[in-house]
C-alpha positions as CSV (number, residue, x, y, z in Angstrom):
1,M,0.9,39.8,-1.4
2,I,-2.2,39.0,-1.5
3,W,-3.8,35.1,-1.3
4,P,-5.4,33.8,-2.6
5,P,-5.4,36.1,-5.6
6,S,-7.8,39.0,-6.0
7,N,-7.9,42.2,-7.8
8,V,-8.8,44.0,-4.7
9,C,-6.7,44.5,-1.4
10,P,-8.3,43.2,1.4
11,K,-7.0,46.2,3.6
12,C,-7.0,49.2,1.9
13,L,-9.5,48.3,-1.0
14,S,-6.9,49.5,-3.4
15,N,-7.4,48.2,-7.0
16,K,-4.1,49.3,-7.4
17,I,-2.7,45.4,-7.5
18,E,0.4,44.3,-9.3
19,W,0.6,40.5,-10.5
20,I,3.4,38.7,-9.7
21,D,4.2,34.8,-11.0
22,I,5.5,32.1,-8.7
23,D,7.4,29.2,-9.5
24,G,5.5,26.7,-8.2
25,N,8.5,24.8,-6.2
26,G,7.9,24.0,-2.2
27,R,8.7,21.4,0.4
28,L,6.0,19.4,1.6
29,I,5.2,20.3,5.1
30,E,3.2,17.5,6.4
31,F,0.7,14.7,4.2
32,S,-1.6,12.2,5.1
33,E,-3.1,9.3,3.2
34,S,-6.7,9.1,2.7
35,F,-8.8,6.7,1.4
36,L,-12.0,9.0,0.6
37,M,-14.9,6.5,-1.7
38,G,-12.3,3.7,-1.5
39,E,-9.9,5.0,-3.6
40,P,-6.1,6.0,-1.6
41,S,-5.2,9.4,-1.9
42,V,-2.4,11.6,-0.4
43,F,-3.1,15.0,0.9
44,G,-0.5,17.6,2.0
45,V,0.4,21.0,3.5
46,V,3.4,22.4,0.8
47,E,5.2,25.5,1.7
48,L,6.0,27.2,-1.6
49,N,9.1,29.1,-1.7
50,D,7.3,32.3,-1.7
51,N,6.3,31.5,1.8
52,I,2.5,30.7,1.0
53,K,1.4,27.2,2.3
54,L,-1.5,25.5,0.3
55,M,-3.4,22.3,1.2
56,A,-2.7,20.1,-2.0
57,K,-3.1,16.7,-3.4
58,I,0.4,14.7,-3.7
59,R,0.9,12.4,-6.5
60,C,3.3,9.9,-6.4
61,D,3.8,6.1,-7.3
62,D,4.7,4.8,-3.6
63,I,3.6,7.0,-0.1
64,K,7.2,5.3,1.0
65,Q,8.7,7.8,-1.5
66,L,7.5,10.9,0.6
67,K,9.1,12.6,3.7
68,K,8.6,15.6,5.6
69,G,10.5,18.6,3.9
70,I,11.2,16.9,0.4
71,L,11.0,19.0,-2.4
72,V,7.8,18.9,-4.8
73,K,6.8,20.8,-7.6
74,M,2.9,21.9,-8.8
75,T,1.6,20.2,-11.5
76,K,-1.9,21.2,-11.6
77,C,-3.9,24.1,-10.1
78,G,-7.4,25.3,-10.8
79,I,-10.8,26.2,-9.7
80,R,-13.7,24.0,-9.4
81,G,-16.8,25.6,-8.8
82,N,-15.7,28.5,-6.1
83,D,-13.2,26.2,-5.1
84,P,-9.2,26.2,-5.7
85,Y,-7.5,23.1,-6.1
86,Y,-3.7,22.1,-6.3
87,E,-1.8,19.0,-6.9
88,F,2.2,18.7,-6.4
89,Q,4.6,15.7,-7.0
90,P,8.4,15.3,-5.7
91,I,10.8,16.6,-7.6
């Protein structure tokens, strides 16, 4: 598995790559509240069921509902400029 996705293998430089879909569900490993520009946000590390770990924004109504190990699902992902972004919320 190649992460982040690429059309070339970083080890052998082969372009014979097969795309594999992931389900976007995982567990919240760690999280922290941030106050960038005065706006409260929650960021965390999510381990997907496919053993991929992502730093992501965590959407929730109340940070008190978050606990290490809870199940989360990906609600948004994309690329801004050259940077990928991910958002998750509790299931």
